[in-house]
MITITI-149196 format. One record per atom (N, C-alpha, C, O): x, y, z; residue in three letters. Coordinates in steps of 0.001 Angstrom, whole numbers, plus 500000, padded with zeros to 6 digits. Layout:
<sites>
XYZALA...
</sites>
This chain:
<sites>
495316499342515115UNK495902498008515186UNK495089497111516113UNK494365497577516993UNK495235495811515885UNK494535494833516723UNK495543493903517388UNK496707493840516992UNK495076493184518404UNK495939492225519096UNK495111491035519533UNK493938491168519881UNK495745489859519510UNK495118488639520001UNK495951488126521177UNK497165487962521055UNK495301487875522308UNK496009487304523462UNK495571485852523624UNK494382485554523743UNK496556484956523626UNK496277483515523764UNK496080483196525247UNK497039483035526002UNK494818483111525636UNK494485482907527050UNK494460481411527382UNK494938480993528437UNK493896480610526467UNK493915479156526657UNK492939478670527704UNK491815479163527803UNK493385477681528497UNK492445476892529288UNK492405477140530771UNK492281478279531221UNK492511476063531532UNK492107476077532938UNK493113476680533904UNK492768476932535058UNK494329476915533476UNK495329477472534391UNK495678476514535516UNK495865476932536659UNK495767475218535191UNK495987474205536227UNK497297474417536975UNK497388474085538157UNK498312474963536310UNK499619475117536973UNK499577476166538085UNK500433476170538969UNK498580477056538040UNK498483478080539097UNK497381477775540112UNK496990478645540890UNK496879476530540100UNK495934476171541152UNK496654476233542493UNK497854475962542540UNK495979476574543577UNK494528476728543748UNK494000478131543460UNK492802478369543618UNK494864479079543037UNK494383480443542777UNK493348480448541661UNK492376481203541705UNK493570479582540640UNK492674479574539478UNK491382478799539734UNK490550478658538838UNK491217478300540956UNK489911477730541320UNK488931478857541655UNK487717478655541670UNK489479480049541923UNK488635481193542292UNK488394482139541116UNK487291482657540946UNK489437482364540303UNK489276483233539118UNK490040482627537941UNK490997481882538150UNK489629482937536693UNK490407482463535542UNK491836483007535624UNK492056484109536128UNK492797482240535132UNK494216482583535296UNK494568484024534908UNK495300484674535654UNK494081484557533773UNK494497485918533402UNK494004486993534371UNK494462488135534332UNK493058486612535247UNK492542487590536212UNK493206487457537587UNK492882488210538506UNK494136486498537732UNK494902486400538976UNK495769487656539085UNK496412488061538117UNK495779488262540264UNK496528489506540441UNK498029489279540331UNK498564488289540828UNK498691490215539670UNK500152490235539615UNK500548491693539790UNK500212492535538957UNK501265491996540875UNK501648493380541174UNK500420494301541168UNK500399495344540516UNK499412493875541914UNK498218494694542191UNK497251494903541042UNK496363495750541132UNK497405494146539961UNK496337494170538951UNK496335492851538195UNK497357492167538146UNK495197492482537603UNK495137491204536898UNK496258491083535864UNK496575492040535158UNK496852489883535790UNK497952489628534838UNK497690490224533464UNK498534490918532896UNK496494489936532939UNK496207490294531551UNK496129491811531348UNK496304492311530237UNK495866492524532434UNK495742493980532321UNK497090494636532002UNK497139495665531328UNK498181494037532489UNK499521494544532153UNK499690494550530632UNK500227495498530059UNK499225493479529991UNK499370493367528536UNK498429494324527804UNK498829495002526858UNK497173494367528254UNK496189495222527575UNK496617496695527653UNK496482497433526677UNK497129497118528806UNK497578498514528949UNK498767498815528033UNK498840499887527433UNK499699497859527932UNK500866498053527055UNK500437498137525591UNK500995498920524822UNK499448497330525207UNK498943497351523827UNK498233498673523537UNK498406499266522472UNK497440499117524496UNK496732500394524356UNK497727501549524151UNK497483502459523359UNK498854501493524883UNK499861502560524819UNK500496502718523441UNK500998503792523110UNK500478501639522625UNK501086501760521277UNK500027501865520176UNK500320501698518993UNK498783502148520598UNK497764502446519591UNK496860501303519197UNK496113501422518226UNK496902500182519931UNK495970499078519637UNK494566499500520072UNK494376500020521171UNK493593499271519200UNK492219499705519491UNK491281498546519837UNK490204498752520397UNK491712497312519493UNK490867496147519795UNK491730494969520227UNK492704494619519560UNK491358494359521357UNK492052493174521856UNK491068492002521821UNK489952492090522333UNK491512490907521204UNK490692489702521115UNK491304488660522042UNK492497488371521948UNK490498488092522935UNK490993487065523850UNK490621485693523297UNK489439485372523175UNK491626484882522962UNK491386483513522492UNK491288482626523720UNK492257482476524464UNK490127482043523931UNK489822481460525242UNK488962480211525076UNK488125480149524176UNK489166479208525946UNK488252478051525883UNK487670477718527252UNK487205476601527480UNK487698478699528170UNK487258478417529526UNK486742479692530182UNK487456480693530242UNK485511479659530672UNK484904480783531408UNK484972482137530688UNK485374483123531305UNK484597482219529412UNK484672483525528740UNK483735484565529357UNK484030485760529339UNK482597484101529906UNK481630485049530484UNK482264485791531664UNK482112487005531796UNK482971485056532515UNK483615485663533680UNK484628486716533228UNK484692487820533768UNK485425486333532209UNK486451487239531692UNK485837488514531148UNK486261489619531489UNK484837488349530300UNK484246489518529631UNK483548490429530640UNK483687491650530575UNK482800489837531570UNK482119490654532593UNK483120491479533382UNK482897492655533668UNK484238490832533731UNK485258491511534506UNK485907492635533702UNK486139493729534216UNK486194492349532438UNK486954493307531627UNK486098494443531052UNK486622495420530517UNK484755494293531174UNK483860495366530690UNK484221496709531331UNK484220497746530666UNK484530496674532640UNK484905497910533350UNK486121498560532712UNK486179499778532541UNK487100497716532360UNK488353498239531827UNK488203498730530388UNK488946499599529933UNK487219498153529676UNK486960498616528305UNK486713500118528294UNK487297500852527496UNK485840500562529192UNK485523501997529208UNK486642502820529832UNK486939503922529370UNK487276502274530902UNK488363503009531544UNK489525503253530593UNK490092504345530550UNK489868502220529832UNK491030502311528938UNK490656502764527530UNK491522503058526706UNK489342502817527269UNK488855503165525932UNK489454502236524868UNK490081502683523907UNK489242500937525071UNK489733499933524122UNK488666498837524019UNK488019498499525010UNK488490498291522823UNK487475497248522623UNK488072495893523002UNK489159495540522545UNK487354495129523845UNK487822493795524245UNK486744492774523881UNK485607492862524347UNK487117491803523041UNK486155490768522640UNK486760489385522873UNK487964489248523090UNK485899488356522824UNK486366486981523011UNK486191486176521731UNK485223486351520992UNK487151485291521489UNK487001484297520432UNK487060482958521146UNK488114482566521645UNK485939482254521197UNK485852481055522050UNK486094479774521264UNK485450479516520247UNK487037478978521761UNK487293477660521175UNK486375476645521850UNK486198476674523068UNK485793475750521055UNK485003474672521660UNK485890473463521922UNK485553472590522723UNK487030473425521234UNK488046472407521530UNK489394473121521513UNK489553474106520792UNK490384472641522302UNK491690473296522297UNK492317473282520906UNK492374472238520255UNK492788474449520450UNK493314474576519080UNK494807474862519047UNK495340475282518020UNK495492474631520184UNK496928474897520204UNK497213476386520198UNK496386477178520650UNK498389476782519686UNK498779478189519714UNK498586478897518375UNK498729480116518292UNK498257478124517311UNK498033478756515999UNK496568478690515579UNK496046479622514967UNK495904477570515915UNK494486477407515561UNK493604478580515962UNK492724478975515197UNK493825479157517175UNK492994480301517587UNK493092481497516635UNK492153482287516540UNK494216481637515933UNK494356482739514968UNK493428482521513788UNK492811483458513281UNK493338481249513352UNK492428480925512236UNK490983481153512669UNK490165481661511901UNK490678480769513920UNK489314480926514435UNK488912482409514498UNK487762482761514238UNK489882483270514847UNK489596484704515010UNK489893485500513737UNK489938486730513765UNK490092484801512636UNK490501485445511385UNK489622486650511023UNK490136487719510693UNK488307486472511085UNK487391487558510685UNK487513488774511607UNK487297489907511177UNK487857488535512867UNK488030489658513799UNK489361490374513560UNK489478491580513776UNK490373489602513104UNK491722490168512937UNK491889490918511624UNK492660491873511537UNK491154490472510596UNK491316491115509275UNK490219492161509096UNK489028491866509204UNK490649493383508822UNK489650494455508659UNK489851495210507351UNK489369496331507186UNK490573494576506421UNK490759495255505130UNK492041496050505062UNK492582496268503977UNK492548496495506236UNK493827497205506213UNK494930496149506177UNK494695494991506522UNK496102496537505769UNK497193495554505727UNK498075495687506968UNK499214495222506993UNK497514496342508011UNK498271496543509250UNK498592495204509917UNK497747494310509953UNK499811495064510444UNK500117493841511195UNK499356493835512521UNK498881494874512978UNK499245492659513130UNK498579492557514431UNK499501491844515421UNK500367491060515033UNK499293492138516715UNK500080491507517772UNK499454490180518187UNK498235490016518141UNK500296489243518590UNK499840488021519269UNK500704487870520517UNK501931487927520439UNK500052487675521681UNK500792487530522928UNK500325486295523693UNK499137485973523692UNK501257485607524343UNK500896484561525307UNK500515485246526610UNK501229486133527077UNK499392484843527200UNK498882485596528354UNK499739485430529612UNK499594486203530559UNK500633484429529634UNK501444484197530844UNK502722485033530883UNK503445485016531879UNK502999485760529807UNK504304486423529702UNK504268487820530325UNK503387488628530033UNK505250488078531190UNK505386489419531766UNK506757489969531354UNK507762489261531420UNK506784491233530931UNK508054491855530511UNK507846493363530503UNK506840493861531010UNK508803494089529926UNK508618495544529814UNK507836495904528551UNK507579497080528296UNK507458494904527765UNK506654495088526549UNK507136496249525669UNK506438497258525559UNK508320496129525037UNK508795497203524150UNK508115497100522777UNK508760496816521768UNK506793497339522767UNK506000497078521562UNK506227498114520464UNK506102497808519278UNK506563499344520865UNK506836500378519863UNK508082500012519056UNK508100500137517832UNK509127499557519764UNK510357499129519089UNK510076497933518178UNK510663497805517103UNK509164497055518626UNK508794495886517821UNK508132496319516518UNK508426495768515457UNK507238497306516594UNK506569497817515383UNK507609498405514422UNK507589498130513222UNK508511499214514971UNK509526499870514118UNK510427498834513440UNK510721498949512250UNK510862497825514196UNK511732496787513639UNK510989495994512559UNK511543495703511499UNK509731495650512844UNK508927494870511892UNK508777495615510566UNK508914495030509491UNK508496496905510662UNK508301497684509420UNK509616497870508664UNK509613498015507441UNK510748497868509393UNK512039498125508747UNK512550496919507963UNK513222497093506946UNK512245495688508416UNK512819494527507715UNK511959494002506579UNK512449493285505707UNK510682494355506585UNK509828493986505457UNK509462492512505365UNK508944492074504338UNK509722491731506423UNK509355490313506419UNK507878490130506730UNK507104491086506774UNK507512488871506942UNK506088488562507157UNK505726488517508640UNK504585488782509020UNK506711488179509471UNK506439488030510903UNK507680488357511719UNK508808488109511292UNK507448488923512912UNK508550489186513841UNK508205488548515173UNK507089488692515671UNK509173487839515748UNK508973487273517080UNK509979487924518025UNK511093488260517624UNK509577488098519275UNK510544488572520253UNK511221487362520875UNK510583486348521157UNK512529487487521085UNK513269486407521739UNK513945486962522988UNK514234488155523080UNK514189486074523941UNK514860486491525170UNK516013485540525459UNK515956484360525112UNK517053486055526092UNK518218485223526413UNK517985484507527739UNK517530485112528710UNK518302483207527772UNK518123482432529009UNK519428481726529379UNK520295481502528534UNK519545481383530662UNK520766480720531143UNK520805479240530778UNK521875478678530545UNK519611478604530731UNK519573477165530438UNK518754476892529180UNK517603476468529274UNK519343477133527990UNK518568476980526762UNK518128475538526478UNK517217475320525680UNK518762474556527121UNK518430473151526839UNK517003472782527253UNK516479471750526835UNK516365473646528093UNK514985473365528517UNK513957473862527499UNK512765473576527622UNK514428474611526489UNK513491475301525592UNK513781474983524121UNK514713474250523793UNK512950475559523254UNK513265475579521830UNK514115476814521567UNK513730477926521929UNK515274476619520936UNK516207477733520721UNK516033478303519317UNK515859477567518346UNK516084479639519233UNK515945480339517952UNK517349480648517413UNK518127481352518056UNK517658480120516237UNK518949480407515581UNK518716481538514588UNK517930481396513652UNK519405482670514793UNK519131483861513982UNK520417484570513577UNK521467484388514193UNK520315485376512538UNK521434486214512103UNK521519487410513055UNK520568488181513181UNK522662487554513718UNK522789488603514741UNK522671490007514143UNK522204490934514804UNK523100490154512881UNK523080491483512248UNK521664491893511855UNK521174492953512245UNK521013491020511067UNK519718491394510466UNK518524490957511308UNK517433491513511183UNK518736489952512173UNK517618489407512953UNK516859488320512220UNK515893487775512754UNK517283487990510991UNK516558486967510224UNK516698485605510906UNK517803485190511256UNK515574484918511092UNK515592483610511758UNK515950482525510747UNK515337482419509685UNK516951481725511097UNK517371480646510202UNK516612479360510498UNK516115478704509583UNK516521478998511782UNK515832477750512138UNK515599477704513654UNK516035478576514404UNK514900476658514062UNK514627476421515478UNK515207475073515872UNK515147474115515101UNK515771475000517080UNK516280473722517578UNK515566473436518905UNK515688474200519862UNK514821472329518947UNK514018471995520124UNK514886471329521199UNK515506470297520940UNK514935471905522387UNK515680471377523547UNK517051470799523149UNK517267469591523241UNK517967471664522710UNK519259471178522205UNK520103470479523277UNK520145470903524431UNK520769469405522866UNK521655468662523786UNK523020469359523885UNK523673469316524928UNK523445470009522774UNK524689470778522814UNK524345472247522596UNK523276472563522074UNK525241473146522990UNK524939474580522919UNK524890475065521469UNK525867474955520728UNK523722475606521079UNK523603476167519722UNK523223477654519785UNK523241478352518771UNK522885478117520970UNK522461479513521150UNK521682479614522444UNK521330478598523043UNK521408480842522881UNK520699481007524160UNK519460481880524030UNK518977482429525021UNK518941482011522808UNK517748482849522623UNK516524481959522408UNK516533481038521591UNK515472482265523170UNK514246481479523040UNK513062482402522709UNK513109483613522928UNK512015481791522181UNK510796482509521844UNK510189483113523119UNK509968482405524102UNK509922484434523093UNK509411485118524286UNK507882485231524305UNK507317485805525236UNK507208484686523280UNK505742484673523299UNK505084486005522983UNK503945486249523380UNK505814486886522254UNK505263488177521812UNK505576488304520322UNK506745488299519936UNK504544488419519481UNK504741488426518026UNK504030489601517366UNK503048490131517886UNK504556489996516194UNK503855490945515333UNK503791490303513945UNK504821490027513330UNK502570490069513464UNK502374489275512248UNK501606490046511184UNK500655490765511487UNK502027489888509939UNK501244490432508832UNK499998489567508627UNK500029488375508932UNK498901490143508115UNK497681489355507889UNK497909488124507005UNK497184487136507118UNK498920488184506120UNK499184487050505219UNK499551485773505980UNK499411484672505448UNK500020485917507224UNK500353484734508035UNK499112483857508234UNK499215482634508333UNK497938484498508292UNK496689483748508512UNK496411482765507375UNK495727481760507572UNK496942483058506182UNK496747482141505051UNK497507480831505232UNK497234479848504543UNK498453480821506152UNK499257479619506402UNK498636478714507466UNK499105477598507689UNK497571479204508126UNK497029478473509288UNK495639477919508992UNK494738478651508583UNK495481476621509205UNK494161476000509048UNK493441475970510400UNK494065476041511459UNK492123475863510331UNK491315475818511562UNK491343474402512135UNK490406473623511961UNK492427474097512812UNK492587472789513479UNK493683472967514536UNK494408473961514498UNK493819472034515467UNK494871472190516474UNK496256472265515817UNK496705471316515174UNK496911473397515991UNK498203473647515336UNK499107474425516288UNK498638475256517065UNK500414474145516217UNK501380474881517030UNK502043475965516192UNK502631475684515147UNK501941477207516661UNK502575478306515911UNK504095478198516002UNK504807478538515056UNK504593477716517159UNK506043477632517360UNK506671476499516555UNK507758476657516000UNK505984475347516491UNK506602474154515880UNK506202473934514427UNK506888473217513698UNK505085474551513995UNK504630474315512628UNK504665475573511754UNK505196475545510644UNK504107476658512250UNK503945477853511415UNK505246478657511305UNK505660479001510198UNK505892478958512430UNK507121479761512379UNK508253479089511589UNK508918479765510804UNK508497477770511771UNK509548477142510956UNK509272477252509453UNK510197477369508649UNK507983477212509086UNK507604477344507667UNK507916478755507149UNK508431478917506042UNK507599479766507957UNK507890481150507550UNK509408481369507488UNK509913482060506603UNK510127480765508452UNK511595480886508465UNK512202480244507216UNK513156480766506641UNK511636479102506804UNK512133478417505601UNK511960479296504363UNK512745479216503418UNK510921480138504381UNK510699481090503274UNK511490482381503458UNK511352483322502677UNK512325482415504508UNK513175483569504827UNK512378484854505075UNK512789485949504690UNK511223484685505732UNK510368485850505999UNK510107486057507490UNK509232486832507877UNK510889485341508332UNK510699485452509773UNK511904486152510406UNK513051485792510143UNK511629487154511240UNK512694487913511895UNK512488487876513402UNK511373487686513889UNK513587488061514130UNK513514488050515591UNK514184489288516149UNK515201489757515637UNK513587489808517215UNK514152490968517901UNK514434490560519350UNK513571489992520019UNK515640490853519825UNK515990490483521200UNK515307491442522172UNK515430492662522070UNK514588490847523112UNK513802491620524077UNK514732492290525089UNK515480491604525785UNK514695493617525179UNK515488494268526232UNK514781494107527577UNK513566493920527629UNK515545494180528651UNK514917494107529975UNK514548492689530375UNK515028491720529788UNK513690492580531378UNK513386491265531955UNK512284490554531190UNK511553491160530408UNK512183489244531436UNK511122488427530838UNK510851487250531762UNK511780486686532340UNK509585486876531905UNK509270485667532661UNK507904485138532248UNK506957485902532061UNK507817483817532108UNK506530483147531931UNK506040482843533350UNK506608482000534044UNK504982483537533771UNK504563483449535184UNK503404482466535377UNK502596482619536292UNK503334481463534510UNK502219480509534554UNK502291479479535662UNK501356478697535832UNK503396479456536435UNK503427478558537598UNK504035479283538795UNK504790480241538625UNK503708478830540005UNK504014479613541212UNK505467480068541356UNK505717481237541649UNK506433479159541152UNK507841479522541338UNK508224480658540390UNK508917481598540780UNK507759480560539132UNK508088481586538135UNK507295482870538380UNK507761483965538064UNK506113482730538936UNK505294483894539302UNK506051484748540325UNK506138485968540183UNK506597484095541354UNK507342484813542402UNK508613485434541818UNK508940486579542130UNK509334484683540970UNK510541485223540323UNK510174486409539432UNK510855487434539435UNK509089486256538671UNK508626487327537782UNK508281488586538544UNK508536489696538076UNK507703488415539716UNK507334489558540550UNK508581490334540986UNK508603491565540971UNK509623489579541375UNK510877490225541788UNK511493490998540616UNK511955492127540787UNK511497490386539425UNK512052491043538230UNK511253492303537881UNK511815493340537529UNK509925492180537989UNK509037493311537683UNK509292494476538637UNK509389495626538209UNK509401494172539930UNK509622495232540920UNK511012495857540777UNK511173497063540962UNK512017495034540446UNK513368495561540177UNK513333496544539011UNK513937497616539061UNK512615496154537966UNK512497496994536765UNK511783498300537105UNK512172499376536650UNK510725498180537919UNK509950499365538321UNK510826500310539150UNK510745501528538998UNK511659499747540023UNK512533500563540856UNK513478501390539982UNK513748502553540279UNK513984500775538893UNK514925501484538012UNK514214502514537140UNK514741503600536897UNK512995502163536663UNK512339503009535643UNK511368504032536229UNK511342505181535788UNK510577503627537210UNK509637504581537817UNK509478504281539300UNK508447503784539752UNK510528504599540036UNK510578504291541472UNK509440504943542249UNK509058504460543315UNK508895506043541718UNK507811506744542425UNK506545505889542539UNK505669506177543354UNK506451504823541708UNK505265503958541773UNK505350502951542923UNK504363502292543251UNK506531502837543533UNK506695501896544646UNK506393502604545965UNK506891503700546219UNK505573501968546800UNK505206502575548078UNK506323502404549100UNK507047501409549087UNK506452503386549982UNK507428503315551069UNK506668503577552367UNK505830504476552435UNK506967502786553390UNK506312503033554678UNK504961502349554784UNK504703501351554110UNK504100502894555634UNK502818502238555944UNK501748502576554916UNK500839503364555176UNK501875501967553753UNK500925502278552679UNK500119501075552250UNK499690501000551099UNK499902500127553156UNK499213498904552752UNK497712499143552752UNK497138499577553751UNK497086498853551618UNK495632498995551501UNK495050497648551090UNK495685496884550363UNK493837497364551561UNK493152496155551098UNK493502494908551888UNK492802493899551792UNK494579494960552671UNK494939493841553558UNK495400494423554892UNK495681495616554999UNK495474493562555906UNK495945494011557214UNK497223493254557557UNK497239492024557582UNK498288493998557820UNK499554493395558240UNK499872493961559621UNK500128495155559769UNK499852493090560628UNK500041493561562011UNK501532493739562323UNK502388493438561491UNK501828494226563521UNK503217494568563852UNK504091493319563972UNK503621492239564329UNK505374493500563663UNK506342492417563812UNK506303491364562716UNK507011490360562799UNK505493491577561698UNK505376490606560589UNK506572490751559649UNK507031491864559391UNK507074489628559140UNK508133489680558121UNK507602489067556826UNK507134487929556807UNK507686489849555734UNK507266489376554409UNK508461489456553469UNK509104490501553376UNK508768488357552765UNK509826488433551759UNK509489487545550566UNK508976486438550730UNK509782488041549366UNK509537487297548120UNK508162486631548114UNK508044485437547841UNK507138487405548414UNK505812486783548465UNK504756487724547888UNK505000488913547682UNK503579487158547633UNK502437487961547211UNK501311487754548218UNK500981486627548587UNK500738488858548648UNK499601488827549569UNK498416489445548824UNK498446490626548479UNK497385488656548581UNK496230489151547823UNK495319490015548703UNK495555490181549899UNK494284490553548081UNK493379491472548768UNK492594490776549883UNK492269489592549788UNK492300491532550936UNK491433491025552002UNK492119490075552976UNK491452489431553786UNK493444489982552905UNK494200489067553774UNK494497489745555117UNK494678490961555180UNK494543488951556181UNK494970489463557484UNK496161488625557957UNK496060487406558096UNK497299489302558205UNK498484488608558702UNK498729489108560126UNK499000490288560350UNK498629488195561069UNK498662488598562479UNK500099488750562990UNK501059488401562304UNK500220489270564189UNK501510489677564754UNK502596488608564661UNK502371487431564943UNK503780489063564253UNK504996488235564260UNK504954487011563333UNK505775486104563467UNK504015486986562412UNK504021485895561416UNK505156486161560422UNK505582487302560241UNK505632485101559789UNK506730485230558818UNK506341484487557545UNK506034483296557582UNK506357485199556413UNK505982484581555131UNK507093484825554127UNK507504485965553910UNK507585483741553507UNK508604483923552468UNK508343482973551294UNK507876481849551475UNK508660483458550084UNK508531482667548850UNK507191481931548775UNK507151480734548489UNK506104482648549030UNK504780482028549049UNK503729482997548513UNK503981484192548355UNK502533482445548234UNK501418483261547751UNK500236483053548693UNK499809481923548931UNK499716484150549223UNK498589484084550161UNK497336484576549433UNK497237485748549071UNK496381483665549224UNK495177483981548429UNK494212484911549124UNK494334485169550321UNK493253485414548371UNK492292486415548823UNK491589486008550125UNK491218484849550313UNK491416486987551012UNK490598486831552228UNK491078485699553146UNK490286485108553880UNK492368485407553097UNK492926484386553997UNK493462485042555265UNK493638486259555325UNK493717484216556271UNK494276484707557530UNK495506483881557899UNK495506482656557781UNK496546484569558345UNK497741483878558851UNK497871484247560325UNK497937485425560676UNK497906483231561181UNK497858483455562634UNK499160484008563214UNK500180484092562529UNK499097484381564489UNK500259484932565196UNK501401483914565249UNK501178482731565507UNK502614484385565004UNK503828483560565061UNK503801482376564090UNK504599481448564217UNK502883482412563123UNK502862481340562104UNK504016481582561131UNK504489482707560971UNK504450480513560492UNK505540480633559512UNK505141479882558240UNK504841478689558276UNK505145480603557118UNK504742480000555839UNK505868480229554850UNK506268481370554620UNK506393479140554252UNK507562479331553383UNK507668478258552298UNK506878477316552238UNK508678478442551442UNK509071477448550446UNK507952477104549457UNK507549475947549337UNK507457478131548752UNK506432477970547719UNK505125477381548253UNK504498476544547603UNK504734477821549420UNK503385477490549906UNK502397478380549160UNK502677479552548908UNK501245477824548811UNK500205478627548159UNK498891478384548879UNK498383477263548911UNK498349479444549454UNK497044479346550095UNK495995479837549107UNK496103480943548579UNK494976479011548857UNK493879479446547992UNK493044480510548696UNK493432481030549743UNK491912480821548116UNK491039481846548693UNK490465481377550031UNK490100480211550182UNK490387482304551010UNK489696482031552272UNK490278480821553011UNK489553479917553426UNK491616480831553163UNK492291479777553936UNK492750480390555254UNK493239481519555283UNK492592479644556342UNK492935480195557648UNK493982479327558333UNK493731478168558665UNK495174479918558540UNK496274479229559204UNK496284479680560658UNK496362480875560944UNK496205478721561573UNK496088479062563000UNK497421479564563579UNK498470479469562943UNK497345480090564780UNK498533480636565454UNK499633479575565575UNK499357478398565806UNK500879480017565414UNK502068479189565655UNK502168477950564756UNK502862476992565095UNK501478477968563618UNK501527476832562686UNK502631477070561656UNK502826478192561187UNK503348476004561312UNK504413476070560305UNK503947475356559036UNK503502474210559100UNK504046476027557884UNK503683475422556591UNK504886475468555659UNK505403476545555360UNK505330474304555201UNK506501474214554337UNK506104473646552969UNK505873472444552839UNK506026474508551956UNK505714474048550593UNK504325473454550464UNK504116472505549709UNK503372474015551204UNK502016473451551243UNK501105474168550247UNK501110475396550162UNK500329473396549501UNK499321473966548608UNK497953473678549232UNK497578472520549414UNK497219474735549556UNK495947474563550268UNK494789475047549399UNK494782476193548949UNK493819474177549168UNK492661474557548365UNK491773475536549142UNK491877475630550365UNK490892476270548426UNK490090477310549099UNK489257476782550274UNK488922475600550351UNK488939477710551184UNK487997477499552302UNK488446476388553268UNK487636475570553703UNK489743476373553597UNK490255475367554532UNK490844476047555764UNK491183477230555743UNK490956475265556835UNK491607475764558047UNK492781474827558360UNK492626473606558374UNK493953475415558611UNK495140474614558929UNK495424474791560425UNK495836475860560875UNK495188473699561189UNK495285473802562652UNK496612473297563196UNK497004473637564313UNK497311472470562391UNK498600471956562887UNK499659472072561802UNK499337472165560618UNK500912472067562204UNK502024472298561268UNK502129471202560213UNK501828470036560472UNK502563471602559019UNK502796470663557912UNK504253470842557504UNK504625471878556953UNK505070469841557772UNK506522469981557661UNK507053469665556273UNK508115470148555879UNK506295468836555520UNK506765468463554184UNK505746468932553154UNK504552468978553452UNK506200469289551923UNK505268469747550896UNK504122468754550674UNK504354467562550475UNK502908469250550709UNK501747468400550396UNK500584469281549949UNK500613470501550104UNK499559468633549391UNK498363469362548949UNK497250469084549957UNK496936467930550246UNK496664470144550483UNK495563469992551442UNK494249470198550700UNK493920471308550280UNK493503469101550547UNK492247469172549803UNK491112469532550759UNK489961469644550336UNK
</sites>
């Protein structure tokens, strides 16, 4: 089987982290975001992953070459010269996706983190005999999204309602699909939305099915959701494989001195957090330093190689790489 991951562009929502590496290579729970997906695909028998990308493909491929041999999976790039939306990249990669077999292929949004129940997705797809299966997830505020209206018994998708004003359902597209090769015949090589143009067409032909995603789901493409996604991921890990969680003094790759408090945060590699500093709901970029008794909170994001001096307070501050913060910043701002 093959899979296409929609990597897309510049990762502007996760700046300043994406000023140092392409978004799919930003670490999430100690490994690049995209590696979570590639490993899950490998586990269900995918032999080739195609990255649909329009930004820094050389960096991506060079980085992933190591994992190709480690995981024994082929990783290639399909490069867009202009943004093609969420369906156009499938048309562009058509020759890579079609190999003569009639096997379905996976399509994933690179920002999505979940438990990836891909085996169940394959089984459901083969059982209903439709043309495409999408995974859906239940959300508390469906009015912010496009809602999927489906038959609860069979999973057949009836229609989509974009940002409904009144309650019509609480299931939204989770960005994980399994598609028959025939879907490619519906897509032209031009900027096209798979969610707004292609899926409604397949649903109208009564060939689109949806499977409710068990477990957690989060689009981690922006800092607040990244932190929430991390908490959901660690909760899931605690329930399913608690032995993978470290207990006690097991910190590697960074230095955390005594008296430090860390909560709901990510600390990247090469960071030094000095005595009695407190970090909450924030992301500390690679090779940064947080001074003694400093306090960083409320969705502050330090880019690579940022140095916060002793006793400095940062509240909701976004700091670009290679900066030094010498005095407290009380209100959210961007430090260029």
